[in-house]
C-alpha positions in Angstrom: -25.4 -5.5 -6.1 -22.3 -5.8 -4.9 -23.3 -1.8 -3.7 -25.9 -2.8 -2.1 -25.0 -5.3 0.0 -21.8 -3.1 0.6 -24.7 -0.7 2.1 -27.1 -3.1 4.0 -23.8 -4.6 5.5 -22.9 -1.4 7.1 -26.7 -0.3 8.1 -26.6 -3.9 10.2 -23.1 -3.2 11.3 -24.1 0.4 12.5 -26.7 -0.5 14.5 -24.6 -3.2 16.1 -22.4 0.0 16.8 -25.0 2.0 18.5 -26.3 -1.3 20.6 -22.6 -1.7 22.2 -21.7 1.3 22.5 -24.7 2.0 24.6 -23.8 -1.0 26.5 -19.6 -0.7 26.5 -18.9 2.9 26.4 -14.9 3.1 25.9 -13.1 4.7 28.4 -9.7 4.4 26.6 -9.4 4.9 23.0 -7.9 1.5 20.9 -4.1 2.6 20.5 -4.1 5.2 23.0 -2.8 4.6 26.8 -3.0 0.8 28.8 -2.3 -1.2 25.6 -0.4 -3.9 25.1 3.0 -1.9 25.2 5.5 -0.2 26.9 8.6 1.1 25.9 8.7 -0.9 22.5 7.7 -4.4 24.1 4.5 -6.0 25.3 3.2 -6.0 28.0 2.5 -9.7 29.8 -1.0 -9.7 29.5 -1.1 -13.4 29.4 0.4 -13.8 33.3 -2.6 -11.4 34.9 -6.2 -12.3 35.1 -8.4 -9.6 33.5 -12.3 -8.9 34.1 -14.2 -10.0 31.5 -16.2 -6.8 31.8 -14.2 -3.9 32.3 -14.1 -1.3 29.1 -10.5 -1.3 27.8 -8.6 -3.2 24.9 -5.4 -4.4 24.5 -4.8 -5.1 21.6 -1.6 -5.4 19.2 -0.9 -6.9 15.9 2.3 -7.5 13.5 2.6 -8.7 9.8 3.7 -11.7 8.1 7.2 -12.1 8.4 8.3 -9.8 10.7 8.4 -9.9 14.8 7.9 -5.7 15.5 4.7 -5.6 17.5 3.0 -2.8 17.0 -0.6 -0.9 18.0 -3.2 1.0 16.2 -2.7 4.7 14.8 -5.3 6.7 16.6 -3.7 10.1 14.9 -6.2 12.3 12.4 -3.9 14.6 11.3 -2.3 13.0 8.1 -5.5 11.9 6.1 -3.4 10.0 3.6 -2.9 7.4 6.3 -7.0 6.9 5.3 -6.6 7.4 1.9 -6.1 4.7 -0.9 -3.6 6.8 -2.7 -0.1 8.2 -1.0 0.7 11.9 -1.1 3.8 11.2 -3.8 1.6 9.6 -6.1 -0.5 11.2 -9.0 -3.8 9.2 -10.1 -4.9 10.2 -14.0 -7.9 12.4 -12.9 -10.2 10.2 -10.9 -10.1 7.9 -7.9 -9.8 4.4 -8.6 -7.7 4.9 -12.2 -3.9 4.2 -13.0 -1.6 5.7 -9.9 2.4 5.7 -10.1 4.4 7.6 -7.9 6.3 10.9 -8.7 9.6 9.5 -7.6 12.2 6.3 -8.9 9.8 3.1 -8.2 11.6 -0.2 -10.2 10.9 -3.8 -9.0 13.0 -4.7 -6.6 11.7 -8.3 -6.6 12.9 -11.6 -8.6 10.9 -13.5 -10.3 7.8 -13.9 -12.2 6.3 -10.5 -12.5 2.8 -10.5 -14.9 3.4 -6.7 -15.4 0.4 -5.1 -14.6 1.2 -2.2 -11.6 -0.8 0.7 -12.5 -3.3 -0.6 -9.9 -1.1 -1.2 -7.1 -2.1 1.5 -4.8 -5.7 0.6 -4.3 -4.3 -3.3 -4.0 -4.2 -5.2 -0.5 -0.5 -7.2 -0.7 0.5 -10.0 1.2 2.8 -7.8 3.4 0.3 -5.6 4.7 -1.9 -8.4 6.2 -1.7 -7.8 10.0 -2.2 -10.5 12.3 -3.5 -9.3 15.3 -3.6 -10.5 19.3 -6.6 -8.4 21.7 -8.5 -9.1 24.5 -11.7 -8.4 23.4 -13.7 -8.7 19.8 -12.6 -5.2 17.9 -14.1 -3.8 14.8 -13.5 -0.3 12.7 -16.0 1.1 10.4 -15.0 3.7 7.6 -17.3 6.0 4.7 -15.9 8.6 2.8 -18.3 10.5 0.5 -16.3 12.7 -2.2 -17.8 15.2 -5.0 -19.2 13.5 -7.9 -20.5 10.0 -6.3 -16.6 9.4 -4.8 -17.0 6.7 -1.8 -14.8 4.7 0.1 -16.1 1.6 2.1 -14.1 0.0 4.9 -15.0 -2.6 7.4 -12.2 -4.5 9.5 -13.2 -6.9 12.5 -10.8 -8.5 14.6 -11.5 -11.3 17.7 -10.0 -13.9 19.4 -11.8 -17.0 19.2 -9.4 -18.6 22.3 -6.4 -16.8 24.1 -4.2 -19.0 21.5 -6.4 -18.3 18.2 -7.5 -15.3 16.2 -9.2 -13.7 13.2 -9.7 -10.8 11.1 -11.7 -10.0 8.4 -11.6 -7.4 6.5 -13.6 -5.2 3.6 -12.6 -2.1 1.5 -14.5 -0.2 -2.0 -13.5 2.1 -3.8 -15.9 3.4 -6.1 -16.0 7.0 -8.1 -17.8 8.2 -11.4 -15.2 10.7 -11.9 -16.0 14.3 -13.4 -15.2 13.5 -17.0 -16.9 11.1 -19.1 -16.6 7.6 -19.1 -13.8 7.0 -16.1 -16.2 5.5 -13.6 -14.0 2.9 -11.2 -15.2 0.1 -8.9 -12.3 -1.5 -7.0 -13.0 -3.9 -3.8 -10.8 -6.3 -1.6 -11.3 -8.9 0.7 -9.8 -10.4 3.3 -9.8 -13.2 5.9 -6.8 -13.8 8.1 -6.2 -16.2 11.2 -3.4 -17.4 13.2 -3.3 -20.2 16.0 -0.6 -21.3 18.3 -1.2 -24.4 20.5 -1.3 -24.6 24.0 2.1 -26.1 24.1 3.4 -23.2 22.3 4.6 -25.4 19.6 2.3 -25.7 16.8 1.4 -22.6 14.4 -1.0 -22.4 12.1 -1.3 -18.9 9.6 -4.0 -18.7 7.4 -4.6 -15.8 4.7 -7.8 -15.5 1.7 -7.7 -12.2 0.3 -8.9 -10.9 -3.3 -8.3 -7.5 -4.9 -10.9 -6.7 -7.5 -9.8 -3.7 -10.1 -12.4 -2.2 -12.5 -11.6 1.3 -14.7 -13.4 2.3 -17.2 -10.5 4.6 -19.4 -11.6 7.3 -21.9 -7.9 7.6 -23.2 -7.8 11.0 -21.7 -9.5 14.5 -23.4 -9.2 14.9 -27.0 -6.6 17.1 -27.7 -7.7 19.5 -30.9 -9.1 22.0 -28.5 -8.8 23.7 -25.4 -11.4 22.7 -23.8 -10.0 23.0 -20.4 -9.5 26.3 -21.2 -13.0 27.3 -22.9 -15.3 27.5 -19.7 -18.4 29.3 -21.5 -18.6 25.9 -23.8 -17.4 23.5 -21.3 -18.3 24.2 -17.5 -20.3 20.8 -17.1 -16.8 18.5 -17.5 -18.6 15.5 -18.7 -19.3 17.1 -22.3 -15.6 17.2 -23.0 -15.1 15.1 -25.9 -12.8 11.5 -24.6 -11.0 9.8 -27.1 -12.1 6.4 -25.6 -16.0 5.9 -24.6 -17.0 8.9 -25.8 -20.4 7.2 -26.7 -21.3 6.3 -22.7 -23.4 8.6 -21.5 -22.4 10.3 -18.3 -24.7 9.4 -15.8 -24.7 10.2 -12.0 -25.8 7.0 -10.9 -23.1 4.8 -8.1 -25.0 1.8 -9.0 -24.1 1.8 -12.4 -20.7 -0.2 -12.8 -20.5 -1.6 -15.6 -17.0 -1.9 -18.1 -18.1 -0.1 -20.8 -14.1 0.8 -22.5 -11.4 -0.2 -19.9 -9.5 -3.0 -17.9 -10.6 -5.4 -15.4 -7.7 -7.3 -13.4 -8.5 -10.0 -10.3 -5.9 -11.3 -7.9 -6.9 -13.9 -5.5 -4.5 -15.8 -3.4 -4.2 -18.2 -0.4 -1.5 -18.9 1.9 -1.6 -21.7 4.2 1.7 -21.8 6.7 2.7 -24.2 9.4 5.4 -24.3 11.5 6.7 -26.7 14.3 8.5 -25.9 17.4 11.5 -27.9 18.6 12.9 -26.9 22.0 13.0 -25.9 25.9 9.8 -26.4 27.7 9.8 -23.8 30.5 7.3 -22.3 33.5 5.8 -19.8 35.5 3.8 -21.0 38.7 1.6 -17.7 40.2 -0.4 -18.2 43.1 -3.6 -19.9 41.0 -2.0 -21.5 38.0 0.9 -22.2 36.0 1.6 -20.1 32.7 3.6 -22.8 30.2 6.1 -20.9 28.3 8.3 -22.8 25.4 11.7 -21.3 24.0 12.5 -22.7 20.1 15.8 -23.8 19.0 14.7 -25.7 16.0 11.4 -24.2 13.5 10.1 -26.5 11.0 8.0 -24.9 8.4 5.6 -25.3 5.4 4.4 -23.1 2.9 1.4 -23.9 0.7 0.2 -21.1 -1.8 -2.1 -20.4 -4.4 -2.1 -17.3 -6.4 -4.7 -17.0 -9.4 -4.4 -13.6 -11.7 -6.7 -12.9 -14.2 -6.4 -9.1 -16.6 -8.9 -8.3 -19.3 -9.4 -5.0 -21.3 -12.4 -4.5 -23.1 -14.2 -1.8 -25.3 -17.8 -2.6 -26.3 -17.9 0.4 -28.8 -14.2 1.0 -30.3 -13.6 4.7 -31.5 -12.3 5.1 -35.1 -9.0 6.5 -35.0 -7.8 5.7 -31.7 -6.7 2.0 -32.2 -5.5 2.7 -35.5 -4.0 5.8 -34.6 -2.2 4.5 -31.6 -1.4 1.0 -31.9 -1.4 0.7 -35.2 -4.2 -1.3 -36.1 -5.0 -1.7 -39.7 -8.9 -1.6 -39.4 -11.0 -0.5 -36.6 -11.7 -3.1 -34.3 -15.1 -5.2 -33.8 -17.4 -4.5 -31.2 -16.9 -6.1 -27.6 -13.4 -6.0 -28.5 -11.5 -8.1 -25.6 -7.6 -8.8 -25.3 -7.0 -11.1 -21.9 -4.6 -13.9 -19.8 -5.1 -15.5 -16.8 -2.6 -17.1 -14.6 -3.0 -19.9 -11.7 0.5 -20.7 -9.9 1.1 -22.6 -6.9 4.1 -22.3 -4.4 5.3 -25.4 -2.2 7.8 -24.1 0.3 10.2 -25.8 3.1 12.2 -24.0 6.0 14.0 -24.6 8.4 14.6 -21.8 11.3 17.4 -22.1 14.2 17.3 -19.7 16.9 21.1 -19.3 18.5 19.8 -17.1 21.5 16.7 -19.2 22.9 16.1 -15.8 25.0 15.6 -13.7 22.0 13.2 -15.3 19.3 14.1 -12.5 17.4 17.4 -13.6 16.1 17.2 -16.2 13.7 18.5 -17.6 11.0 16.4 -19.3 8.0 16.9 -21.3 5.0 14.4 -23.1 2.8 13.5 -24.2 -1.0 10.7 -23.3 -2.6 8.8 -25.3 -6.1 6.6 -23.0 -8.3 4.1 -24.4 -11.1 2.9 -21.8 -13.1 -0.1 -22.2 -16.2 -1.0 -19.1 -18.5 -4.1 -19.3 -20.4 -3.6 -16.6 -23.5 -5.5 -15.8 -26.8 -3.7 -18.9 -28.6 -3.9 -21.4 -25.4 -2.3 -22.5 -22.6 1.6 -23.0 -21.5 3.0 -24.0 -18.1 6.0 -22.9 -17.1 7.9 -23.6 -13.2 10.4 -22.7 -10.5 12.8 -23.9 -8.3 14.6 -21.9 -6.2 16.5 -21.2 -2.5 16.3 -18.9 0.1 17.9 -17.4 3.4 17.1 -15.2 5.2 19.7 -14.1 9.1 17.7 -11.4 11.4 19.0 -10.5 14.9 16.5 -7.6 16.9 19.4 -7.8 20.0 17.6 -7.7 23.5 19.2 -4.2 24.4 16.8 -2.9 21.4 19.7 -1.1 20.2 20.7 -3.1 16.7 18.2 -4.5 14.0 20.5 -6.4 11.5 18.6 -8.0 8.7 19.9 -9.8 5.6 17.9 -12.2 2.5 18.4 -13.1 -0.4 16.7 -15.3 -3.2 18.4 -17.5 -6.3 16.6 -19.4 -8.8 17.9 -22.7 -9.7 15.9 -23.6 -12.9 12.8 -22.9 -14.7 11.8 -19.6 -16.3 13.3 -17.4 -13.6 16.6 -19.2 -13.9 19.6 -17.1 -12.7 17.1 -14.7 -11.1 18.2 -13.2 -7.7 17.8 -10.7 -5.3 20.2 -9.9 -2.2 19.2 -7.2 0.6 21.4 -6.4 3.6 20.5 -3.8 6.3 21.7 -2.8 9.7 19.8 0.0 11.9 20.9 1.2 15.5 18.9 3.5 17.7 22.0 6.2 19.0 20.0 9.2 20.8 16.9 10.8 21.5 18.2 13.2 20.0 19.6 11.2 16.9 16.8 8.9 16.7 17.4 5.9 14.6 20.7 5.7 11.9 20.0 2.6 9.3 22.2 1.7 6.4 21.4 -0.8 4.0 22.2 -2.6 0.2 20.0 -4.3 -2.2 20.6 -6.0 -5.7 18.0 -7.3 -8.2 19.1 -9.6 -11.4 15.2 -10.3 -12.8 13.8 -11.3 -15.8 11.4 -8.7 -17.6 8.2 -8.8 -16.7 5.9 -11.4 -18.6 4.0 -8.7 -20.7 7.6 -8.3 -22.3 7.3 -11.7 -23.8 6.0 -12.3 -26.9 3.6 -15.2 -25.6 1.3 -12.3 -23.7 -1.7 -11.9 -25.0 -1.3 -8.0 -24.7 2.1 -8.2 -26.8 1.3 -6.2 -29.8 4.6 -6.0 -31.7 7.6 -8.8 -32.3 9.3 -8.2 -29.2 13.3 -7.9 -29.4 15.5 -9.9 -27.4 15.3 -8.9 -24.0 18.2 -9.0 -21.2 18.1 -9.4 -17.6 17.4 -6.2 -15.6 20.1 -5.6 -13.2 19.4 -2.8 -10.4 21.7 -1.9 -7.5 20.3 0.2 -4.5 22.4 1.8 -1.3 20.4 3.4 1.3 20.2 4.9 4.0 18.1 7.1 6.8 17.9 9.0 10.1 15.0 8.9 11.8 13.4 10.7 15.3 10.1 9.6 15.7 10.2 11.5 19.2 11.4 14.9 17.2 9.0 14.1 14.4 11.6 14.4 11.5 13.2 12.0 9.3 16.3 11.8 6.6 16.9 9.5 3.7 18.7 9.2 0.6 18.6 6.0 -1.8 21.3 5.6 -4.7 20.3 3.3 -7.8 22.3 2.0 -10.3 20.7 0.6 -13.5 21.7 -1.7 -16.3 19.3 -3.3 -19.0 16.1 -1.7 -17.8 13.0 -2.6 -19.9 10.2 -0.3 -20.4 7.6 1.1 -23.3 8.5 3.6 -25.9 4.8 4.3 -27.3 1.1 2.5 -26.2 2.5 -0.8 -27.4 6.0 -0.8 -27.8 8.7 -2.2 -25.7 12.4 -1.6 -25.6 15.7 -1.6 -23.3 17.7 0.5 -22.3 21.3 -0.4 -23.1 23.1 2.1 -21.1 23.9 2.2 -17.6 22.0 5.1 -15.7 21.7 6.1 -12.1 19.3 8.1 -9.7 19.6 9.9 -6.8 16.5 10.6 -4.6 17.3 12.5 -1.1 13.9 13.4 0.8 13.9 15.2 3.9 10.4 15.6 6.5 9.9 17.5 9.6 7.7 18.8 11.9 7.7 22.3 13.0 6.2 23.6 16.4 5.3 27.5 15.1 3.3 27.7 18.2 1.6 26.3 21.4 -0.3 24.4 19.8 0.4 25.0 15.4 2.3 23.0 13.8 4.3 23.1 10.0 5.1 19.8 8.2 7.1 20.1 5.5 8.5 17.4 3.3 10.9 17.3 0.4 11.9 15.0 -2.2 15.0 15.7 -4.4 15.6 13.1 -7.1 18.0 13.6 -10.8 18.9 10.5 -12.7 22.4 10.7 -14.5 23.1 9.3 -17.5 20.6 8.4 -20.7 18.3 6.5 -18.8 14.3 6.3 -19.6 13.0 7.8 -16.6 11.7 11.3 -16.4 10.5 12.6 -12.9 10.3 16.0 -11.1 13.8 17.1 -9.9 11.3 18.7 -6.8 8.4 17.2 -5.1 7.2 18.9 -1.9 3.9 18.3 0.6 3.1 21.1 3.4 0.8 20.9 6.2 -0.1 24.0 8.5 -2.7 24.0 10.6 -3.6 23.9 14.4 -3.7 20.5 16.7 -5.1 20.1 20.1 -8.1 19.7 21.9 -9.8 23.3 22.3 -10.0 22.9 26.0 -12.0 19.8 25.9 -10.5 16.1 27.7 -12.1 13.5 24.6 -11.2 15.8 22.3 -8.7 15.4 19.5 -8.9 18.7 16.9 -6.8 19.5 13.5 -7.3 22.0 11.2 -5.6 24.2 8.5 -4.2 24.2 4.9 -2.1 21.6 2.8 0.0 22.0 -0.3 1.5 20.0 -2.8 3.9 21.3 -5.5 5.9 19.3 -8.5 8.8 21.5 -11.0 7.5 20.5 -14.3 9.0 17.5 -16.1 8.2 15.0 -19.0 5.3 13.2 -17.4 5.1 9.8 -18.6 2.0 8.8 -20.9 -0.6 6.2 -20.1 -1.3 3.2 -22.6 -5.0 2.4 -21.5 -4.9 -1.0 -23.5 -1.8 -2.4 -21.6 -2.9 -0.4 -18.4 0.5 0.9 -18.3 2.5 4.3 -17.9 5.3 4.8 -21.3 8.0 6.9 -21.2 7.8 10.0 -23.8 10.2 12.7 -23.2 8.5 15.6 -25.9 5.3 16.6 -23.7 6.3 18.8 -20.9 3.6 18.9 -17.6 3.5 22.1 -16.2 1.3 22.7 -12.8 -1.3 25.6 -13.1 -0.8 25.8 -9.6 0.3 23.7 -6.6 -2.4 21.8 -5.2 -4.3 22.8 -2.0 -6.4 21.8 0.2 -8.4 23.1 3.4 -9.0 20.8 6.0 -11.0 19.6 9.8 -10.4 16.4 11.3 -11.3 15.5 14.8 -11.8 13.0 16.8 -14.4 12.4 20.2 -13.0 8.8 21.9 -13.6 6.0 19.7 -15.6 8.2 16.7 -13.3 9.9 14.2 -13.9 12.6 11.5 -12.4 14.1 8.2 -13.9 17.6 6.4 -11.8 18.7 3.0 -12.0 21.1 0.7 -9.3 19.8 -2.2 -8.1 21.6 -5.4 -8.8 24.9 -4.1 -6.4 26.0 -6.2 -8.7 25.3 -9.6 -10.7 28.6 -8.7 -10.8 30.9 -11.5 -12.9 33.3 -13.3 -13.0 34.0 -17.0 -15.4 35.1 -19.7 -17.5 36.0 -16.9 -17.5 32.7 -15.5 -16.7 31.9 -12.2 -15.7 27.9 -11.0 -13.3 25.1 -10.2 -12.5 25.4 -13.2 -8.4 25.3 -13.8 -7.7 21.9 -13.7 -3.8 20.5 -13.3 -2.7 17.5 -15.1 -2.0 14.0 -14.0 -0.5 13.6 -17.4 -0.6 14.6 -20.8 -4.4 14.8 -21.7 -5.5 13.7 -18.1 -6.7 16.8 -15.8 -7.2 16.2 -12.5 -11.1 17.2 -10.8 -12.3 20.4 -9.9 -12.8 21.6 -6.4 -13.6 18.1 -4.9 -15.3 18.4 -1.2 -14.4 14.9 0.9 -16.4 14.0 4.2 -15.5 10.9 5.8 -16.5 9.1 9.4 -14.4 6.5 11.2 -16.0 4.5 14.3 -13.6 1.9 16.1 -15.6 0.1 19.2 -15.3 -2.6 21.2 -18.1 -5.5 21.1 
């Protein structure tokens, strides 16, 4: 039903596009030329009178809790800006299944955490919400279709109701049947946000309503008693290969069939209401036709009310006879419709004060606040309530000469479930020159209570848990970034103690020994010819000490191709080859019931061949298209059979797809 509604909305929007485009053909691409920023700062568009019938648009945005103004990115070369899973991540063989990065990625945030992060790359977070300002209504539509009924739908619309009041709406869908049995996914996310500023510029109101609904059928990987991937004669149809969970489910090529047979459903909903009132000095600019009011804040009062709801459920309609007994030490096979679930509601009330030392620089401020968090968890055995009381502070200074950017923030839990948790973060960034770009250095320290999934009270706790100490993670990082020369160099050093993890499908543990991780990455786009470019990214990482962390020593991502116009004024064209490779390593296993990757040090994962894709991307004014053939490396001829069957593994027993053809169209337009 949801997919039918989405298709209907997409069709109606497309009709609207055709009508709008016929009446208002764009002369400039959104985010390209004639926009709202010059030299890294916004133009004072409010100081000039605009013709309401002109075709161009001034649009910019910023993220919550940031002051940096950004513009829309109309580039087409990097497909992963459109794809939900980053290039340096792996996912379990079908888009929408559990994903994780190839590098070290600890939780660097204190406070309460439920412990379910396998679907994080697909989720929309508060720090990703964009607050727009636009002179005309602006919309984006995107649709990507891939092999095996894979589809991604993106819809976004924003407009200013009044010059001081904007709203934005966003809807995203990820739906895929997969190549193997019982691995279909159906993720959707919704976002509505608005920001309002009073005419006298003293009062600010921000509102966010977002929801993530994640559903993934889990097959537990291929049954591991036979080389199904090598038997091309018997298993050319990959959906015939036996799997460990949901093997009873017949494979159907029906995108409207989104039933949860065996797998996980996770839903998170967040509402945020932020109100600010400023005290300071009024001023104005007088023009020939009007008076433009200005306001310079000295003190800001802020109140935040945030409500979050989390639901986590594992369901198996017909449990396999041996899977739970073998891997989770169940004494007997679970009954049909086997379910484990828990849910959380939490409310955060926050009061903060800002001080602005320099009235001409609103991006320099001191902030101090106090928050009360009330949580209610519903589990298999009933409800429990918790609370947290914490203080937080922040200092930021983006200097008026645009050369220095300083930031420091911290949080400390005074009482409650997470008593004595804290996190500290400080960084300094400076513009050096055109040749070197920006240099940044930073320090981060987090002392946190292990995620709630490690607690005996969790519905997903299947064994008596040991007493766990607080995790402590220190990160020292730095970077050199030159957007003009198109290169970046960064490094992070982690020092970790009391790291919590799982050693088996369900057994928790904590590393008592101190260990560290060093990660260095470099990226550079080389000019090979007048229109030919080679992007090379290399990520090196190494663990020192006896820590429960495995990762490849080397991950590298390359893209080589043509980037130009082919002689046409309004055309942007890119075509070439793209490849990814990582060295052999002991990859984490995956626990379907807990929806978590877990540490293992027995099986080594090696790529059969680097992942290779061929691509053609182009943009014509506000229309962009992506055509890609991925996993070309899986081509094989064996036993008289040719096909794309030489699958790489994302994790033990979890192969990627064979050949994937993806075609995506993205259209931005001005109403």
